[in-house]
N, C-alpha and C positions, 0 to 999 in steps of 0.2 A: 342547459349545457352551453358553455361559452367557448367560442373558437375564434381565432384570429383570421381576418380576411386578408388577401394578398394586397389590397389597396392600402392597408394600414401597416404593412410590414416595414416599409421604408421609414415611416414615422417612428415606429418602435425602435428600429436600429439607430436612428438619429438620436433619440432620447438616451439610449444606453451608451452612446458614444461619450456622453457627459459623465463626470464623476458623480456617483450616486450619494444620497444622504446615508449616513450610518444608521443602523437599526436601533441604536441606543443614544441616549443623551446623558451627559455627565454634568452633575451639579457640584462644582468644586467647594461651595460653601457648606452644603449639607453632606458632602462626601458620599453621594449616592449616584447610581446609574438607573435610569428608567428605560425599560425594554419590555416590549410585549405586554404592556399594561401592568408591569410589576416593578417595584422599586427594590434595588439591591444595594446594600451598603458596601462601602469600599474601605479597606484597611482594618488593622487589628494589631495586637501585640506580637512581637517576634518570639517564636517558641524557644524555650530554653532546652539545652542539652544536658543529659545526665553524665556522670563521670565515665561511664562505660560506653559513651557515644562519641564518635569522632566526626567532626565537621567535614563536609565535602563541599557544599555550595549553598548559596541562597537562591531562592526563586520565588515565584508567585504561584498560588493555587487557589482553589475555591473551597468553601465549606460545602460538603456534599449534601447538607440538609437545607441550607438557606441560600447557597450560591454566593455568599459574601466573598469578595476578593480579598485574599489574605497573604501576608508574607509567609514563606515556608522555608524550612531548612531541610536539605538533603544530607543524610549522615549515615555512617557505617556503625553497625553493632553486630557482634557475633558473626562476622564474615558475610553479612548481608547489607543491602542498602535500603534505607527507609526514607519516607517523606513525612514531615510533621508540620502541623499548623495549629494555631490556637484561636478558636472563634469565641468572641465575647459571649455569645448566646449558647453555643453548643459544646464549648469546652475544647480540650486538646484532642486532636484526631490524628492518629498515626497510621500509616499504611506501608506495606511492603512495596518497594519501588523496583528493585532488581535483586534477584535471589542469590547473587554471588558477587562479592565486592571486587575480587580479583579480575573477573571477566569484565566488570564495569570499568575498572581502571584501564584494562587493555583496550576496550572499545573506545573509551574517551580519547585515547591517543590519536584516533583517526578523525576527530572532530573537524568539521570543515565549514567555513562560512558560505552562505548562499550568495546568489547573484542579485538579490533584490527582486522586486516584482513590479508589474504594471498595476498601479493602484486603481481600484474600482470604486472605492468609497472614501468619503472625507474622514479625517481623523478627528472623531468627536467623543470617543469614550475609550477607556482602557481595555487592553486585550484581556479576555477573549470576547468581549461584548461588542466589538466594533467591526466584526467580519461582514463582508470581506470582498476582495482582499484589500487591506488597508496598507498605508505606507510603512507600517512597522514590520510587515511580513517579510521574511528573509528568503523565501524560495518560490520560484515559479511553479506552475502546475506540471507535474510529471505524469500524473494519471488523473483524469477527470471522471468522476462518477456521474453518470447520467441516469437519474431515476425515471424510468418510463412508466412505472406503476408501483403503488405500494400494496397492491393485492397479492396474496399468496395463498396457495392451497395447503400450506402447512402452518403450524403455529408453534414453532420452536421457542421455548421459553427464554433462550439466551439471545435471540435475534435482536439486532439494532432497530429493525425497521419493518413494520407490517401494519396493515390497515386497521386491525382490531385495536392496536396500541394508539394509532393516530386519531381514530374516530371519524375518519372520512377516507374516501378513495380519491387518489390523485393520479391523473394520467394526462400528461401534456400532449397537445396536438403536434402534428409533424411541423407545422410552422413555428410553434413555440420551441420545439427542439432545435429547429434551424437557428432561431434567434439565440438560444443558449450557446450553441456551437460557435456562432459568429462572435459572440461575446468572448468566449474562450480564445478564439483566434487572435484577438487583440493583444494577447500576451506576446505574440511573435515567436512562439516556440513550436517545436514539433509536437503535434497534437496526438495524444493517446487517450482513448475513451473506453471506460468500462460501462457497459449497459447493465444496469442493476435495478433492484426493486426493494421489496417485493420479489415476485418471480416474473422476470421479463417475458418468458415464453407464454404467459397468459394473454399477451397482446397479439392479436391475429396479424397486425401490421408490422411485426418485428422485422421481416426481411426488408420492408420499405424503410424502416428506421435505419437499418445498417447501410442501405444504399445511399440514404440522405447523408449519413456521416462521411461516406467515401466521397460523395459529390462536394462536400464542404472542406475536403482536404485532410481529413483525419487519417493519420498514418497507420495507427495500430488500434484495432477494435477487438475488445474481448467481452465475452458474455458471462455474467455472473449468474449461475443457475444451480438448482438442485438436481437437474438432469432427468427428473422423473417424466417430464413431458415426452421425451424421446422414447422411453420404455413404454409409456402408456399408448403412444401411437403404434408401437410395434404390436402390442396385444389387441388393441381395439380396432385398428384399421389395417394391420399387416406390416411386415418388415419393410416392404417397398415404400409404403407411405412415410414411415419413420425416416428411412434413408433419404428419400426425396426431400423431406423437410430440412434435414441437416445439410444436404447439398445446397438447397436454396439459400440457407444462411451463409454457407461458405462462399458460394458464387456471388452473393451480394457484397461480400467483403469482410466477413468475419475471420479474424486471425487466430484467436485463442478462446477456449472454453475454460472458465474458472469455476470448477465444480465442487460444491460442498461434499465432503467425504470425511466423516468423523471417526471411522474405525473399520476394522475388517470383520466384525461380528455383528449380528442383529442387535445385541445388547448395547454396544457402543455406538452403533450407527443405525438406529431404528428407522430414520427418515427415508433412506434410499438404498439400504443394504441389498435388497432383492432386485432392485431395478438397475443398479450400476452395471452388472455384466451385460445386460441388454443395451444399455445406453452406450457403453464402450464399443459394442459390436456395431451399433448404428454409426458411430463416429468412424470406425474402421472402414466400413463399407462406403461411407460418404466422403472419405478422404480428408476428414478432420483430424489432423495429426498433431495438434498442439493443445493438449488438455493439461491443466494444472489442478491437482487435487488440493482442496482447502479444508483441512481439519480445524474445527474450533476446539481448542485444547482446554479441558476442564479437569482439575485435579480430582482424582478418585473416580472419574467417569470413564475417561479414555486414555489417561496418561500411561497405562501399561501397554498400549498398542502403537506407540509412536514409531518404533522400529519396524513393526509389522506393516505399517502403512507404507514405509519406504520400500519394503520388500514387495508389496503388492504393486506399487508403481513401477518397480524395476521389471516385473513380469510383463508389463504392458507398455514398454517403451516405444512400441510402434505407433502409439497414439498419445501416451502420457509423457510430458516434458519435465514435469517437476511436481514438488509438494511444497505448499506454502502454509506453514502452521500459524494459527492465530490464537494465542492465549486469550481466554475469555475475558471480556470486559464486563464488570459487575455493575450494571446500571440499576437504578431503583434503590429503595431503602433496604439495607441489609445490616444486621448486627455484625460486629467484628468477628465473632465466632463463626458465623456463617460465611463471611468473606474468606476467612482463613481456611475453611473447609474446601473452597473451590479455587482459590487464588493460585495461579501458576504464572511464572514470569519467564522471559526468554532464557536465562541461564538454566532454569529448571528443565526446559525443553531440551537444551543442548546436552545436558548431562544425562538425561533419560535416554536420548538417542544413542549416546556413546555406550551406555550400559546395555541397551537392547540390541545393539549391533556388535556386541562383543568387542568393543573398543575400535572397531574398524572406522567409525566416523567420530573422531574425538572432538571434544568441545573446542579445542584450539584450532580446528580446521575451519571455524566460522569467523567471518569478519563483518563488522557493522556496515550498514548501507552507505555511509558517507565515503567509503572506499570507491564507490561508483562515481562520486564527484571528482575524486582525484583522477580517475580514468577519463572522465569527461573533459577536465581541464587539459589533460595530455592530448586528447584528440582535437581539442580546440587549437592547441598550439601547433598541431600538425596541419590542420585544415584551414585555420583562420576563422572557424565558425563554431560557436557553442550551440549545440542542438538540444541537449537535455542535460540537466545537472541535478543529481539526487543528493543534496546536502542536508538530509534529515538529521535530527538529533541522533547520536549513536545509540541511545537507548530505545529507539523506535523499532529497529529491525536488524536482522543479520542474514547472511546467506553464505552458501558454499556450493561447489560442484563436486559430484562424485562420478567416477568411472565405474561401470558395472562389469565385473569379470564373470563370465558364464561358463557353465559346465558343458559336457558333450551334448546334452539335450537342449541347450540354449537357456537353461534356467539360471537365475542369479546365484553366483557362488561366493563372490566377495565384492565388497565396496572399497574402492580406492579413492580417497578424497584428493582433490587437486593439490593440496599441501604436501602430499606424500612424494610427489615427483616434480613439483614446481615450487620454487622459493617465492611465495606470494609476498611476504614481508619485504624481502630484498628487492623484488620487482616494483613494489609501491614506492620505496625510497628512490629507486632508479627513475621511475616516472616523474617524481617530484623534481628531481635534479634536471632531467631532460626538458620538462615543461618550462622551467626557468630559462634554460639555454635557448629553446626554440622561440620563446616569446621575445627574448632579447634579440635574437637573429631577425625576427619579423620586424621589430621596431627599427632595426638597422637596415631594413629593406634588402634582406638576403635575396640573391638572384634565385630564379626557379631551379637552375642547375645545382646550385649549392644547397638549396633546400632539399632536393632529392638525395643529395649525398648524405645529408643529416639523417634522413629516413633510412637510407641504406645502412648507415653505421648503427642505427638502433636495431634494425633487423639482424645485423651481424652479431649484436650483443645478446640476442635472445637465448641462444643455447647455454649461456653462462648460468641461467636460472633453472635449467632443466637437469634433473637427475636421470640420466639415460638408463641406469641400471634398474630404476624403479618405474620408469615410464611404461605404461601398458603398451604392448606390442602393436595394438590396433589404433593407437592414437598418436598423431603427429601434432603435438600442441605448438611447436615452434612454427610450423606452417600455418596453423590456424590463426595465431596471433600476428604473424607476418602479413597475412591477408587483411587483417583489421587495419594495420598501419598503412598498407598500400592503398586500400580503399578509403581509409580515414573516416569510417562511420560505424554506427552500431549494427547496421544490417549485416555486416560481415561477421558479427558474432553469432549469427544464426546457425552456422555449421557446428560451432562449439556447443550450442544449446541442444542440437540434435545428437551429438556424439556422447554427451554426458547428461547426468540427471541433476537438475537444479533443485536445491533445497533452500527454503527460505523461512523466515520468522517475521511476523509483523504483530506487535502488541499495541493495539489501539487502547487509548486511555479511557478511564471512567472517572466519576467525580471524586473517588477516594484516592487515586494515585495521580491526579491531574497536575501537570507541570506546564505552566504557561510558556516557558522557554521552549518546550517541545512543540507546542502547537504553533508557535511563531515560525518554526522551521519546517512545518508540515508541507509536503508537496503532493499529497493525495487529497484532492478537493472535490466538492460537490458543485455542480452547476445548478443555480437556483432560477426559478421562473421570473424573478424580479430583476434579473441581470447581475446578481451578486455571485461571487465564487467563494465558497465557504470551506475551510479546512475540515477534514474528516472528524477530528476529535472536538470540534465545536458543533458541527452539524448533528452528530449522533449522541453527544453527551447532553447538550442543551436542546433537546427536541422541542420543548415548549416554545422556545424563542424562534427556532428555525421554522417550525410549523406556522407560527403566527406571522412571520415574515412572508411566507408563501401565501397564506390565507389573505394577507393584506393586499396582494396583487390581484388585479381584476383580469389578468391576461393569461389565465390557464384554465384548463378543463377541470371542473370539480363535480364529482358525483356523490350523492348521498349513499351511505352504506345501507 
């Protein structure tokens, strides 16, 4: 077992302050990339479209079988969006990219350029083999995944990351974790960390890890968990012990629990169906009031319960803040027929939710994640400081908020999406206009008094976007937004997050639908023990490469399984 000593930490930090070598080497003559002991070819023919296929865009992708980097075309056919490539060795490979072309076009209207990144590695190979982050990357880290273990007491077949798959057990020491967080801090942005695995609660020092993150200045800490540990403590050691453990995590600095929850029946959610009620009760008693349910959506397995999951969340809004759906990523070798059996995309999820909520939450109530970037630029223009900017590719994710109307017994009666009483599209256009005006005013060195007048005029305009006849009687959205503009930060959004139910979608890629343009815009990244910061869809799709990078480092704890 290898651990870092305190007298070596400054040396480690000093080394990581330098730009690191890229994990791959590009040979321009041979047109190959060498990475993790493997040689990958670069380039291939441009795929041709058929008469019934309409061109949308060119991009780069990989062959899912040999990882050859290939040109690809994104196109529309039959009202859906596909990605196609032609590998000289494995032929033409086509995959569903986005299940509704109209929703794709609407989302792409909100495309936003990122702010660029602090580069950690030299530019020595083409994307995605040069991670990370390299100078080509377009977005800073908005959420850093910190893997504290790859051990798990479950073996879900669709999981990205577990010890049986990796072939070894990885658990960084506290000092190694500190180094990774300090490396992240060099980006100069507000730090938000998700503690993940494996199953993080298998580490007995989890409270100490959370305290360490707080000490290092991490603003938001969330725990990615199956939640079973809390229920197990309830039964094996008593409710008091379970509640005390959850309190210990909260008091250490935990903000949010990101809990796996695939359905409302034992058939759709066999992993933790019976434990969840006890786990939620533990959180309730411990004062853990920010839980997000995370269903992995698999066609034919749990797609019929997407609406029911929202109803379940609405019943427990004293502790549950939202639901974030994750359409399954199909890693490993799968025949096209098998992929089609399980494949589901973001538009499919939106339309199923509309259907299963009797139209109360329509597909057009959702907006792509880059809308958050427009909001960030607006807050930057107000405050003079850009704290976080989520300029992902529009196909990566979407979100909305819904107000839950209740009956006399307090049970959910109706879902009212924010778009029903607030002109979101109009407000986005307004923000873009005012962002330009505020930036121009700042460049002209507008006085503090005049700047306050600008903010006051914006607050005065807010009621224009509110339909008071449809506004829920218990919700003053004008006041909530005004508070955001007065405080000029994201923390002020907290009250909105507690008054409404957040709904989100994040579709992480796999080798079949891989789009290099998307990964270049990624802002959900992994912290690596060798000092690199790696985009989610590089880290989890190319596990052979990322594991080899980690194994090549001598500065982390490695245990044999």
